[in-house]
mmCIF file of the N, C-alpha and C atoms, coordinates in Angstrom:
data_MODEL
# 
_entry.id   MODEL 
# 
loop_
_atom_site.group_PDB 
_atom_site.id 
_atom_site.type_symbol 
_atom_site.label_atom_id 
_atom_site.label_alt_id 
_atom_site.label_comp_id 
_atom_site.label_asym_id 
_atom_site.label_entity_id 
_atom_site.label_seq_id 
_atom_site.pdbx_PDB_ins_code 
_atom_site.Cartn_x 
_atom_site.Cartn_y 
_atom_site.Cartn_z 
_atom_site.occupancy 
_atom_site.B_iso_or_equiv 
_atom_site.pdbx_formal_charge 
_atom_site.auth_seq_id 
_atom_site.auth_comp_id 
_atom_site.auth_asym_id 
_atom_site.auth_atom_id 
_atom_site.pdbx_PDB_model_num 
ATOM 1   N N  . MET A 1 1  ? 106.224 93.736  92.232  1.00 0.00 ? 1  MET A N  1 
ATOM 2   C CA . MET A 1 1  ? 105.845 92.080  92.477  1.00 0.00 ? 1  MET A CA 1 
ATOM 3   C C  . MET A 1 1  ? 105.421 92.192  94.348  1.00 0.00 ? 1  MET A C  1 
ATOM 4   N N  . MET A 1 2  ? 104.955 91.242  94.837  1.00 0.00 ? 2  MET A N  1 
ATOM 5   C CA . MET A 1 2  ? 104.865 91.382  96.195  1.00 0.00 ? 2  MET A CA 1 
ATOM 6   C C  . MET A 1 2  ? 106.070 90.302  96.218  1.00 0.00 ? 2  MET A C  1 
ATOM 7   N N  . ARG A 1 3  ? 106.746 90.411  97.456  1.00 0.00 ? 3  ARG A N  1 
ATOM 8   C CA . ARG A 1 3  ? 107.462 89.639  98.447  1.00 0.00 ? 3  ARG A CA 1 
ATOM 9   C C  . ARG A 1 3  ? 107.004 88.928  99.822  1.00 0.00 ? 3  ARG A C  1 
ATOM 10  N N  . TYR A 1 4  ? 107.526 87.484  99.752  1.00 0.00 ? 4  TYR A N  1 
ATOM 11  C CA . TYR A 1 4  ? 107.187 87.056  100.941 1.00 0.00 ? 4  TYR A CA 1 
ATOM 12  C C  . TYR A 1 4  ? 107.832 87.043  101.841 1.00 0.00 ? 4  TYR A C  1 
ATOM 13  N N  . GLU A 1 5  ? 107.747 87.478  103.337 1.00 0.00 ? 5  GLU A N  1 
ATOM 14  C CA . GLU A 1 5  ? 109.126 87.511  104.109 1.00 0.00 ? 5  GLU A CA 1 
ATOM 15  C C  . GLU A 1 5  ? 108.601 86.313  105.097 1.00 0.00 ? 5  GLU A C  1 
ATOM 16  N N  . GLY A 1 6  ? 109.931 85.885  105.648 1.00 0.00 ? 6  GLY A N  1 
ATOM 17  C CA . GLY A 1 6  ? 109.867 85.040  106.985 1.00 0.00 ? 6  GLY A CA 1 
ATOM 18  C C  . GLY A 1 6  ? 109.344 82.935  106.175 1.00 0.00 ? 6  GLY A C  1 
ATOM 19  N N  . ASP A 1 7  ? 108.197 83.045  107.105 1.00 0.00 ? 7  ASP A N  1 
ATOM 20  C CA . ASP A 1 7  ? 108.013 81.725  106.769 1.00 0.00 ? 7  ASP A CA 1 
ATOM 21  C C  . ASP A 1 7  ? 106.648 81.946  105.861 1.00 0.00 ? 7  ASP A C  1 
ATOM 22  N N  . GLU A 1 8  ? 106.109 82.537  105.607 1.00 0.00 ? 8  GLU A N  1 
ATOM 23  C CA . GLU A 1 8  ? 105.303 83.085  105.075 1.00 0.00 ? 8  GLU A CA 1 
ATOM 24  C C  . GLU A 1 8  ? 105.253 82.449  103.229 1.00 0.00 ? 8  GLU A C  1 
ATOM 25  N N  . LYS A 1 9  ? 104.496 81.298  102.482 1.00 0.00 ? 9  LYS A N  1 
ATOM 26  C CA . LYS A 1 9  ? 104.665 80.729  101.502 1.00 0.00 ? 9  LYS A CA 1 
ATOM 27  C C  . LYS A 1 9  ? 103.741 80.271  100.821 1.00 0.00 ? 9  LYS A C  1 
ATOM 28  N N  . LEU A 1 10 ? 103.246 80.748  99.411  1.00 0.00 ? 10 LEU A N  1 
ATOM 29  C CA . LEU A 1 10 ? 101.887 80.417  98.886  1.00 0.00 ? 10 LEU A CA 1 
ATOM 30  C C  . LEU A 1 10 ? 101.729 78.460  98.944  1.00 0.00 ? 10 LEU A C  1 
ATOM 31  N N  . ALA A 1 11 ? 100.528 78.551  99.124  1.00 0.00 ? 11 ALA A N  1 
ATOM 32  C CA . ALA A 1 11 ? 99.715  77.261  98.887  1.00 0.00 ? 11 ALA A CA 1 
ATOM 33  C C  . ALA A 1 11 ? 100.192 76.417  97.660  1.00 0.00 ? 11 ALA A C  1 
ATOM 34  N N  . ASP A 1 12 ? 99.543  77.162  96.796  1.00 0.00 ? 12 ASP A N  1 
ATOM 35  C CA . ASP A 1 12 ? 100.202 76.879  95.125  1.00 0.00 ? 12 ASP A CA 1 
ATOM 36  C C  . ASP A 1 12 ? 101.459 77.087  94.652  1.00 0.00 ? 12 ASP A C  1 
ATOM 37  N N  . ASN A 1 13 ? 101.784 75.750  95.027  1.00 0.00 ? 13 ASN A N  1 
ATOM 38  C CA . ASN A 1 13 ? 103.516 75.547  94.295  1.00 0.00 ? 13 ASN A CA 1 
ATOM 39  C C  . ASN A 1 13 ? 103.844 75.516  93.197  1.00 0.00 ? 13 ASN A C  1 
ATOM 40  N N  . SER A 1 14 ? 102.737 75.960  91.721  1.00 0.00 ? 14 SER A N  1 
ATOM 41  C CA . SER A 1 14 ? 102.976 75.775  90.174  1.00 0.00 ? 14 SER A CA 1 
ATOM 42  C C  . SER A 1 14 ? 103.675 77.107  89.830  1.00 0.00 ? 14 SER A C  1 
ATOM 43  N N  . ALA A 1 15 ? 103.511 76.884  88.586  1.00 0.00 ? 15 ALA A N  1 
ATOM 44  C CA . ALA A 1 15 ? 104.671 77.505  87.872  1.00 0.00 ? 15 ALA A CA 1 
ATOM 45  C C  . ALA A 1 15 ? 104.856 79.577  88.310  1.00 0.00 ? 15 ALA A C  1 
ATOM 46  N N  . CYS A 1 16 ? 103.719 79.650  88.255  1.00 0.00 ? 16 CYS A N  1 
ATOM 47  C CA . CYS A 1 16 ? 103.331 81.066  87.849  1.00 0.00 ? 16 CYS A CA 1 
ATOM 48  C C  . CYS A 1 16 ? 102.504 81.646  88.739  1.00 0.00 ? 16 CYS A C  1 
ATOM 49  N N  . ALA A 1 17 ? 102.757 80.170  90.075  1.00 0.00 ? 17 ALA A N  1 
ATOM 50  C CA . ALA A 1 17 ? 102.187 81.010  91.065  1.00 0.00 ? 17 ALA A CA 1 
ATOM 51  C C  . ALA A 1 17 ? 101.938 82.954  92.122  1.00 0.00 ? 17 ALA A C  1 
ATOM 52  N N  . GLY A 1 18 ? 103.395 82.851  92.052  1.00 0.00 ? 18 GLY A N  1 
ATOM 53  C CA . GLY A 1 18 ? 103.826 84.214  92.322  1.00 0.00 ? 18 GLY A CA 1 
ATOM 54  C C  . GLY A 1 18 ? 102.677 85.711  91.753  1.00 0.00 ? 18 GLY A C  1 
ATOM 55  N N  . VAL A 1 19 ? 102.927 84.973  90.315  1.00 0.00 ? 19 VAL A N  1 
ATOM 56  C CA . VAL A 1 19 ? 102.248 86.046  89.382  1.00 0.00 ? 19 VAL A CA 1 
ATOM 57  C C  . VAL A 1 19 ? 100.977 86.519  89.980  1.00 0.00 ? 19 VAL A C  1 
ATOM 58  N N  . ARG A 1 20 ? 100.369 84.961  89.744  1.00 0.00 ? 20 ARG A N  1 
ATOM 59  C CA . ARG A 1 20 ? 98.849  85.095  90.123  1.00 0.00 ? 20 ARG A CA 1 
ATOM 60  C C  . ARG A 1 20 ? 98.337  85.250  91.169  1.00 0.00 ? 20 ARG A C  1 
ATOM 61  N N  . ALA A 1 21 ? 99.290  85.092  92.253  1.00 0.00 ? 21 ALA A N  1 
ATOM 62  C CA . ALA A 1 21 ? 98.544  86.124  93.753  1.00 0.00 ? 21 ALA A CA 1 
ATOM 63  C C  . ALA A 1 21 ? 98.865  87.403  93.589  1.00 0.00 ? 21 ALA A C  1 
ATOM 64  N N  . ASP A 1 22 ? 99.946  87.819  93.023  1.00 0.00 ? 22 ASP A N  1 
ATOM 65  C CA . ASP A 1 22 ? 100.078 89.517  92.617  1.00 0.00 ? 22 ASP A CA 1 
ATOM 66  C C  . ASP A 1 22 ? 98.765  89.705  92.143  1.00 0.00 ? 22 ASP A C  1 
ATOM 67  N N  . LEU A 1 23 ? 98.122  88.673  90.754  1.00 0.00 ? 23 LEU A N  1 
ATOM 68  C CA . LEU A 1 23 ? 96.850  89.604  89.984  1.00 0.00 ? 23 LEU A CA 1 
ATOM 69  C C  . LEU A 1 23 ? 95.627  89.630  91.006  1.00 0.00 ? 23 LEU A C  1 
ATOM 70  N N  . LYS A 1 24 ? 96.096  88.703  91.697  1.00 0.00 ? 24 LYS A N  1 
ATOM 71  C CA . LYS A 1 24 ? 94.813  88.429  92.652  1.00 0.00 ? 24 LYS A CA 1 
ATOM 72  C C  . LYS A 1 24 ? 94.568  89.486  93.336  1.00 0.00 ? 24 LYS A C  1 
ATOM 73  N N  . MET A 1 25 ? 95.675  89.861  94.250  1.00 0.00 ? 25 MET A N  1 
ATOM 74  C CA . MET A 1 25 ? 94.986  90.641  95.372  1.00 0.00 ? 25 MET A CA 1 
ATOM 75  C C  . MET A 1 25 ? 95.446  92.235  94.554  1.00 0.00 ? 25 MET A C  1 
ATOM 76  N N  . CYS A 1 26 ? 95.767  92.591  93.301  1.00 0.00 ? 26 CYS A N  1 
ATOM 77  C CA . CYS A 1 26 ? 95.620  94.017  92.769  1.00 0.00 ? 26 CYS A CA 1 
ATOM 78  C C  . CYS A 1 26 ? 94.282  94.137  92.596  1.00 0.00 ? 26 CYS A C  1 
ATOM 79  N N  . LEU A 1 27 ? 93.788  92.261  92.114  1.00 0.00 ? 27 LEU A N  1 
ATOM 80  C CA . LEU A 1 27 ? 92.057  92.637  91.458  1.00 0.00 ? 27 LEU A CA 1 
ATOM 81  C C  . LEU A 1 27 ? 91.394  93.187  92.311  1.00 0.00 ? 27 LEU A C  1 
ATOM 82  N N  . LEU A 1 28 ? 91.412  92.333  93.967  1.00 0.00 ? 28 LEU A N  1 
ATOM 83  C CA . LEU A 1 28 ? 90.496  93.044  94.795  1.00 0.00 ? 28 LEU A CA 1 
ATOM 84  C C  . LEU A 1 28 ? 90.961  93.928  95.672  1.00 0.00 ? 28 LEU A C  1 
ATOM 85  N N  . GLU A 1 29 ? 92.101  94.656  95.509  1.00 0.00 ? 29 GLU A N  1 
ATOM 86  C CA . GLU A 1 29 ? 91.844  95.606  96.223  1.00 0.00 ? 29 GLU A CA 1 
ATOM 87  C C  . GLU A 1 29 ? 91.983  97.089  95.057  1.00 0.00 ? 29 GLU A C  1 
ATOM 88  N N  . SER A 1 30 ? 91.227  96.592  93.781  1.00 0.00 ? 30 SER A N  1 
ATOM 89  C CA . SER A 1 30 ? 90.955  97.993  92.927  1.00 0.00 ? 30 SER A CA 1 
ATOM 90  C C  . SER A 1 30 ? 89.632  97.878  93.109  1.00 0.00 ? 30 SER A C  1 
ATOM 91  N N  . ASP A 1 31 ? 89.133  99.356  92.540  1.00 0.00 ? 31 ASP A N  1 
ATOM 92  C CA . ASP A 1 31 ? 88.203  99.901  92.836  1.00 0.00 ? 31 ASP A CA 1 
ATOM 93  C C  . ASP A 1 31 ? 87.192  99.542  92.317  1.00 0.00 ? 31 ASP A C  1 
ATOM 94  N N  . CYS A 1 32 ? 87.135  98.552  91.257  1.00 0.00 ? 32 CYS A N  1 
ATOM 95  C CA . CYS A 1 32 ? 86.223  97.614  91.165  1.00 0.00 ? 32 CYS A CA 1 
ATOM 96  C C  . CYS A 1 32 ? 85.615  96.458  91.798  1.00 0.00 ? 32 CYS A C  1 
ATOM 97  N N  . CYS A 1 33 ? 86.472  95.737  92.103  1.00 0.00 ? 33 CYS A N  1 
ATOM 98  C CA . CYS A 1 33 ? 85.786  95.117  93.224  1.00 0.00 ? 33 CYS A CA 1 
ATOM 99  C C  . CYS A 1 33 ? 85.390  95.706  94.355  1.00 0.00 ? 33 CYS A C  1 
ATOM 100 N N  . LYS A 1 34 ? 85.963  96.939  95.105  1.00 0.00 ? 34 LYS A N  1 
ATOM 101 C CA . LYS A 1 34 ? 85.448  97.184  96.414  1.00 0.00 ? 34 LYS A CA 1 
ATOM 102 C C  . LYS A 1 34 ? 84.399  98.042  95.885  1.00 0.00 ? 34 LYS A C  1 
ATOM 103 N N  . LYS A 1 35 ? 84.173  99.082  95.409  1.00 0.00 ? 35 LYS A N  1 
ATOM 104 C CA . LYS A 1 35 ? 83.103  99.783  95.256  1.00 0.00 ? 35 LYS A CA 1 
ATOM 105 C C  . LYS A 1 35 ? 81.865  99.407  94.636  1.00 0.00 ? 35 LYS A C  1 
ATOM 106 N N  . ASP A 1 36 ? 81.990  98.747  93.366  1.00 0.00 ? 36 ASP A N  1 
ATOM 107 C CA . ASP A 1 36 ? 81.134  98.146  92.354  1.00 0.00 ? 36 ASP A CA 1 
ATOM 108 C C  . ASP A 1 36 ? 80.644  96.712  92.306  1.00 0.00 ? 36 ASP A C  1 
ATOM 109 N N  . ARG A 1 37 ? 81.397  96.473  93.290  1.00 0.00 ? 37 ARG A N  1 
ATOM 110 C CA . ARG A 1 37 ? 80.733  94.966  93.784  1.00 0.00 ? 37 ARG A CA 1 
ATOM 111 C C  . ARG A 1 37 ? 80.796  93.652  92.969  1.00 0.00 ? 37 ARG A C  1 
ATOM 112 N N  . LYS A 1 38 ? 81.592  94.197  91.764  1.00 0.00 ? 38 LYS A N  1 
ATOM 113 C CA . LYS A 1 38 ? 81.973  93.217  90.812  1.00 0.00 ? 38 LYS A CA 1 
ATOM 114 C C  . LYS A 1 38 ? 83.198  91.590  91.032  1.00 0.00 ? 38 LYS A C  1 
ATOM 115 N N  . THR A 1 39 ? 83.142  90.872  91.011  1.00 0.00 ? 39 THR A N  1 
ATOM 116 C CA . THR A 1 39 ? 84.240  89.792  91.129  1.00 0.00 ? 39 THR A CA 1 
ATOM 117 C C  . THR A 1 39 ? 85.717  90.322  90.227  1.00 0.00 ? 39 THR A C  1 
ATOM 118 N N  . PRO A 1 40 ? 86.636  89.606  90.391  1.00 0.00 ? 40 PRO A N  1 
ATOM 119 C CA . PRO A 1 40 ? 87.618  90.161  89.900  1.00 0.00 ? 40 PRO A CA 1 
ATOM 120 C C  . PRO A 1 40 ? 87.895  89.802  88.139  1.00 0.00 ? 40 PRO A C  1 
ATOM 121 N N  . ARG A 1 41 ? 87.089  88.527  88.051  1.00 0.00 ? 41 ARG A N  1 
ATOM 122 C CA . ARG A 1 41 ? 86.837  88.222  86.306  1.00 0.00 ? 41 ARG A CA 1 
ATOM 123 C C  . ARG A 1 41 ? 85.798  89.674  85.596  1.00 0.00 ? 41 ARG A C  1 
ATOM 124 N N  . GLN A 1 42 ? 85.432  89.774  86.307  1.00 0.00 ? 42 GLN A N  1 
ATOM 125 C CA . GLN A 1 42 ? 84.135  90.885  85.715  1.00 0.00 ? 42 GLN A CA 1 
ATOM 126 C C  . GLN A 1 42 ? 85.054  92.018  85.308  1.00 0.00 ? 42 GLN A C  1 
ATOM 127 N N  . CYS A 1 43 ? 85.716  92.616  86.496  1.00 0.00 ? 43 CYS A N  1 
ATOM 128 C CA . CYS A 1 43 ? 86.293  93.542  86.185  1.00 0.00 ? 43 CYS A CA 1 
ATOM 129 C C  . CYS A 1 43 ? 87.094  92.924  85.094  1.00 0.00 ? 43 CYS A C  1 
ATOM 130 N N  . LEU A 1 44 ? 88.405  92.514  84.842  1.00 0.00 ? 44 LEU A N  1 
ATOM 131 C CA . LEU A 1 44 ? 88.964  92.047  83.602  1.00 0.00 ? 44 LEU A CA 1 
ATOM 132 C C  . LEU A 1 44 ? 88.151  92.132  82.644  1.00 0.00 ? 44 LEU A C  1 
ATOM 133 N N  . GLN A 1 45 ? 87.181  91.091  82.513  1.00 0.00 ? 45 GLN A N  1 
ATOM 134 C CA . GLN A 1 45 ? 86.582  91.604  81.076  1.00 0.00 ? 45 GLN A CA 1 
ATOM 135 C C  . GLN A 1 45 ? 86.072  92.645  80.237  1.00 0.00 ? 45 GLN A C  1 
ATOM 136 N N  . SER A 1 46 ? 85.422  93.394  81.523  1.00 0.00 ? 46 SER A N  1 
ATOM 137 C CA . SER A 1 46 ? 85.065  94.906  81.854  1.00 0.00 ? 46 SER A CA 1 
ATOM 138 C C  . SER A 1 46 ? 86.093  95.441  81.631  1.00 0.00 ? 46 SER A C  1 
ATOM 139 N N  . ASN A 1 47 ? 87.450  95.776  81.963  1.00 0.00 ? 47 ASN A N  1 
ATOM 140 C CA . ASN A 1 47 ? 88.490  95.983  81.272  1.00 0.00 ? 47 ASN A CA 1 
ATOM 141 C C  . ASN A 1 47 ? 89.029  97.277  82.779  1.00 0.00 ? 47 ASN A C  1 
ATOM 142 N N  . ASP A 1 48 ? 88.174  97.507  83.497  1.00 0.00 ? 48 ASP A N  1 
ATOM 143 C CA . ASP A 1 48 ? 87.589  98.331  85.021  1.00 0.00 ? 48 ASP A CA 1 
ATOM 144 C C  . ASP A 1 48 ? 88.744  97.917  85.777  1.00 0.00 ? 48 ASP A C  1 
ATOM 145 N N  . VAL A 1 49 ? 90.349  97.944  85.141  1.00 0.00 ? 49 VAL A N  1 
ATOM 146 C CA . VAL A 1 49 ? 91.126  97.869  86.381  1.00 0.00 ? 49 VAL A CA 1 
ATOM 147 C C  . VAL A 1 49 ? 92.196  98.674  86.681  1.00 0.00 ? 49 VAL A C  1 
ATOM 148 N N  . PRO A 1 50 ? 93.055  98.862  87.665  1.00 0.00 ? 50 PRO A N  1 
ATOM 149 C CA . PRO A 1 50 ? 93.915  100.134 87.168  1.00 0.00 ? 50 PRO A CA 1 
ATOM 150 C C  . PRO A 1 50 ? 95.123  99.362  86.070  1.00 0.00 ? 50 PRO A C  1 
ATOM 151 N N  . GLU A 1 51 ? 95.920  99.928  85.246  1.00 0.00 ? 51 GLU A N  1 
ATOM 152 C CA . GLU A 1 51 ? 97.070  99.780  84.494  1.00 0.00 ? 51 GLU A CA 1 
ATOM 153 C C  . GLU A 1 51 ? 98.105  98.962  85.568  1.00 0.00 ? 51 GLU A C  1 
ATOM 154 N N  . GLU A 1 52 ? 98.487  99.077  86.550  1.00 0.00 ? 52 GLU A N  1 
ATOM 155 C CA . GLU A 1 52 ? 98.824  97.831  87.257  1.00 0.00 ? 52 GLU A CA 1 
ATOM 156 C C  . GLU A 1 52 ? 98.921  96.400  86.916  1.00 0.00 ? 52 GLU A C  1 
ATOM 157 N N  . CYS A 1 53 ? 97.448  96.565  87.766  1.00 0.00 ? 53 CYS A N  1 
ATOM 158 C CA . CYS A 1 53 ? 96.822  95.476  87.358  1.00 0.00 ? 53 CYS A CA 1 
ATOM 159 C C  . CYS A 1 53 ? 96.691  94.935  85.769  1.00 0.00 ? 53 CYS A C  1 
ATOM 160 N N  . GLN A 1 54 ? 96.497  95.428  84.729  1.00 0.00 ? 54 GLN A N  1 
ATOM 161 C CA . GLN A 1 54 ? 97.027  95.055  83.239  1.00 0.00 ? 54 GLN A CA 1 
ATOM 162 C C  . GLN A 1 54 ? 98.429  95.089  83.384  1.00 0.00 ? 54 GLN A C  1 
ATOM 163 N N  . VAL A 1 55 ? 98.972  95.207  83.718  1.00 0.00 ? 55 VAL A N  1 
ATOM 164 C CA . VAL A 1 55 ? 100.390 95.157  83.757  1.00 0.00 ? 55 VAL A CA 1 
ATOM 165 C C  . VAL A 1 55 ? 100.898 93.727  84.041  1.00 0.00 ? 55 VAL A C  1 
ATOM 166 N N  . LEU A 1 56 ? 100.372 93.130  85.065  1.00 0.00 ? 56 LEU A N  1 
ATOM 167 C CA . LEU A 1 56 ? 100.138 91.835  85.742  1.00 0.00 ? 56 LEU A CA 1 
ATOM 168 C C  . LEU A 1 56 ? 99.709  90.905  85.213  1.00 0.00 ? 56 LEU A C  1 
ATOM 169 N N  . ARG A 1 57 ? 98.171  91.572  85.011  1.00 0.00 ? 57 ARG A N  1 
ATOM 170 C CA . ARG A 1 57 ? 98.068  90.355  83.683  1.00 0.00 ? 57 ARG A CA 1 
ATOM 171 C C  . ARG A 1 57 ? 98.954  89.720  82.656  1.00 0.00 ? 57 ARG A C  1 
ATOM 172 N N  . ASN A 1 58 ? 99.467  90.824  82.007  1.00 0.00 ? 58 ASN A N  1 
ATOM 173 C CA . ASN A 1 58 ? 100.353 90.543  81.136  1.00 0.00 ? 58 ASN A CA 1 
ATOM 174 C C  . ASN A 1 58 ? 101.321 89.700  81.736  1.00 0.00 ? 58 ASN A C  1 
ATOM 175 N N  . THR A 1 59 ? 101.782 90.059  82.712  1.00 0.00 ? 59 THR A N  1 
ATOM 176 C CA . THR A 1 59 ? 102.988 89.210  83.122  1.00 0.00 ? 59 THR A CA 1 
ATOM 177 C C  . THR A 1 59 ? 102.571 87.977  83.201  1.00 0.00 ? 59 THR A C  1 
ATOM 178 N N  . PHE A 1 60 ? 101.273 87.441  83.801  1.00 0.00 ? 60 PHE A N  1 
ATOM 179 C CA . PHE A 1 60 ? 100.681 86.303  84.138  1.00 0.00 ? 60 PHE A CA 1 
ATOM 180 C C  . PHE A 1 60 ? 100.660 85.449  82.755  1.00 0.00 ? 60 PHE A C  1 
ATOM 181 N N  . PHE A 1 61 ? 100.147 86.008  81.586  1.00 0.00 ? 61 PHE A N  1 
ATOM 182 C CA . PHE A 1 61 ? 100.312 85.604  80.455  1.00 0.00 ? 61 PHE A CA 1 
ATOM 183 C C  . PHE A 1 61 ? 101.548 85.382  80.006  1.00 0.00 ? 61 PHE A C  1 
ATOM 184 N N  . GLU A 1 62 ? 101.967 86.355  80.010  1.00 0.00 ? 62 GLU A N  1 
ATOM 185 C CA . GLU A 1 62 ? 103.621 85.280  79.663  1.00 0.00 ? 62 GLU A CA 1 
ATOM 186 C C  . GLU A 1 62 ? 104.156 84.714  80.204  1.00 0.00 ? 62 GLU A C  1 
ATOM 187 N N  . CYS A 1 63 ? 103.473 84.545  81.376  1.00 0.00 ? 63 CYS A N  1 
ATOM 188 C CA . CYS A 1 63 ? 104.477 83.345  82.158  1.00 0.00 ? 63 CYS A CA 1 
ATOM 189 C C  . CYS A 1 63 ? 103.820 81.696  81.776  1.00 0.00 ? 63 CYS A C  1 
ATOM 190 N N  . LYS A 1 64 ? 102.789 82.176  81.799  1.00 0.00 ? 64 LYS A N  1 
ATOM 191 C CA . LYS A 1 64 ? 101.755 80.941  81.318  1.00 0.00 ? 64 LYS A CA 1 
ATOM 192 C C  . LYS A 1 64 ? 102.194 80.364  79.580  1.00 0.00 ? 64 LYS A C  1 
ATOM 193 N N  . ARG A 1 65 ? 102.198 81.343  78.879  1.00 0.00 ? 65 ARG A N  1 
ATOM 194 C CA . ARG A 1 65 ? 102.603 80.578  77.730  1.00 0.00 ? 65 ARG A CA 1 
ATOM 195 C C  . ARG A 1 65 ? 103.974 80.377  77.468  1.00 0.00 ? 65 ARG A C  1 
ATOM 196 N N  . SER A 1 66 ? 105.027 80.986  78.535  1.00 0.00 ? 66 SER A N  1 
ATOM 197 C CA . SER A 1 66 ? 106.414 80.003  78.362  1.00 0.00 ? 66 SER A CA 1 
ATOM 198 C C  . SER A 1 66 ? 106.532 79.211  79.035  1.00 0.00 ? 66 SER A C  1 
ATOM 199 N N  . ILE A 1 67 ? 105.571 78.548  79.681  1.00 0.00 ? 67 ILE A N  1 
ATOM 200 C CA . ILE A 1 67 ? 105.213 77.144  80.281  1.00 0.00 ? 67 ILE A CA 1 
ATOM 201 C C  . ILE A 1 67 ? 105.359 76.346  78.951  1.00 0.00 ? 67 ILE A C  1 
ATOM 202 N N  . LEU A 1 68 ? 104.448 76.275  77.764  1.00 0.00 ? 68 LEU A N  1 
ATOM 203 C CA . LEU A 1 68 ? 104.204 75.568  76.602  1.00 0.00 ? 68 LEU A CA 1 
ATOM 204 C C  . LEU A 1 68 ? 105.532 75.979  75.639  1.00 0.00 ? 68 LEU A C  1 
ATOM 205 N N  . ASP A 1 69 ? 106.193 76.535  75.885  1.00 0.00 ? 69 ASP A N  1 
ATOM 206 C CA . ASP A 1 69 ? 107.366 77.098  74.964  1.00 0.00 ? 69 ASP A CA 1 
ATOM 207 C C  . ASP A 1 69 ? 108.979 76.628  75.106  1.00 0.00 ? 69 ASP A C  1 
ATOM 208 N N  . ASN A 1 70 ? 109.274 75.732  74.104  1.00 0.00 ? 70 ASN A N  1 
ATOM 209 C CA . ASN A 1 70 ? 110.324 74.755  74.181  1.00 0.00 ? 70 ASN A CA 1 
ATOM 210 C C  . ASN A 1 70 ? 111.089 75.392  74.581  1.00 0.00 ? 70 ASN A C  1 
ATOM 211 N N  . ARG A 1 71 ? 111.398 76.711  74.216  1.00 0.00 ? 71 ARG A N  1 
ATOM 212 C CA . ARG A 1 71 ? 113.079 77.751  74.483  1.00 0.00 ? 71 ARG A CA 1 
ATOM 213 C C  . ARG A 1 71 ? 113.094 77.966  75.563  1.00 0.00 ? 71 ARG A C  1 
ATOM 214 N N  . GLN A 1 72 ? 112.269 77.745  76.385  1.00 0.00 ? 72 GLN A N  1 
ATOM 215 C CA . GLN A 1 72 ? 112.280 78.198  77.955  1.00 0.00 ? 72 GLN A CA 1 
ATOM 216 C C  . GLN A 1 72 ? 113.189 77.316  78.965  1.00 0.00 ? 72 GLN A C  1 
ATOM 217 N N  . ARG A 1 73 ? 113.142 76.596  78.181  1.00 0.00 ? 73 ARG A N  1 
ATOM 218 C CA . ARG A 1 73 ? 114.503 75.614  78.984  1.00 0.00 ? 73 ARG A CA 1 
ATOM 219 C C  . ARG A 1 73 ? 115.332 76.148  78.955  1.00 0.00 ? 73 ARG A C  1 
ATOM 220 N N  . PHE A 1 74 ? 115.810 76.811  78.114  1.00 0.00 ? 74 PHE A N  1 
ATOM 221 C CA . PHE A 1 74 ? 117.071 77.865  78.050  1.00 0.00 ? 74 PHE A CA 1 
ATOM 222 C C  . PHE A 1 74 ? 117.265 78.780  78.888  1.00 0.00 ? 74 PHE A C  1 
ATOM 223 N N  . ARG A 1 75 ? 115.862 79.946  78.256  1.00 0.00 ? 75 ARG A N  1 
ATOM 224 C CA . ARG A 1 75 ? 115.921 80.749  78.870  1.00 0.00 ? 75 ARG A CA 1 
ATOM 225 C C  . ARG A 1 75 ? 115.602 81.111  79.917  1.00 0.00 ? 75 ARG A C  1 
ATOM 226 N N  . GLY A 1 76 ? 114.318 80.055  80.392  1.00 0.00 ? 76 GLY A N  1 
ATOM 227 C CA . GLY A 1 76 ? 113.890 80.455  82.366  1.00 0.00 ? 76 GLY A CA 1 
ATOM 228 C C  . GLY A 1 76 ? 112.842 80.844  81.679  1.00 0.00 ? 76 GLY A C  1 
ATOM 229 N N  . ARG A 1 77 ? 111.564 80.798  82.631  1.00 0.00 ? 77 ARG A N  1 
ATOM 230 C CA . ARG A 1 77 ? 110.376 81.548  82.196  1.00 0.00 ? 77 ARG A CA 1 
ATOM 231 C C  . ARG A 1 77 ? 110.151 83.040  82.493  1.00 0.00 ? 77 ARG A C  1 
ATOM 232 N N  . LYS A 1 78 ? 109.598 83.403  81.685  1.00 0.00 ? 78 LYS A N  1 
ATOM 233 C CA . LYS A 1 78 ? 109.190 85.112  82.089  1.00 0.00 ? 78 LYS A CA 1 
ATOM 234 C C  . LYS A 1 78 ? 108.658 85.095  83.206  1.00 0.00 ? 78 LYS A C  1 
ATOM 235 N N  . GLY A 1 79 ? 108.168 86.571  83.858  1.00 0.00 ? 79 GLY A N  1 
ATOM 236 C CA . GLY A 1 79 ? 107.610 86.687  85.276  1.00 0.00 ? 79 GLY A CA 1 
ATOM 237 C C  . GLY A 1 79 ? 108.168 86.511  86.088  1.00 0.00 ? 79 GLY A C  1 
ATOM 238 N N  . TYR A 1 80 ? 109.588 86.158  86.601  1.00 0.00 ? 80 TYR A N  1 
ATOM 239 C CA . TYR A 1 80 ? 110.145 86.381  87.358  1.00 0.00 ? 80 TYR A CA 1 
ATOM 240 C C  . TYR A 1 80 ? 111.539 86.701  87.797  1.00 0.00 ? 80 TYR A C  1 
# 
């Protein structure tokens, strides 16, 4: 995951904002978006992304799912 230094903060303060930002940057830097001129959504739908982005996608999914899980009160959110 990307770490933010100094005064740099995300504008989005929602639960999984850090993982979402990392996934977004990974997708934008992938060959699918750069060379093929596709949107990040199109790249995810075609599964034409590096494995690192696939791992971040799964982490983001688990983070969003843990928000709905009542057990997260005791265990904490996943993806941190």
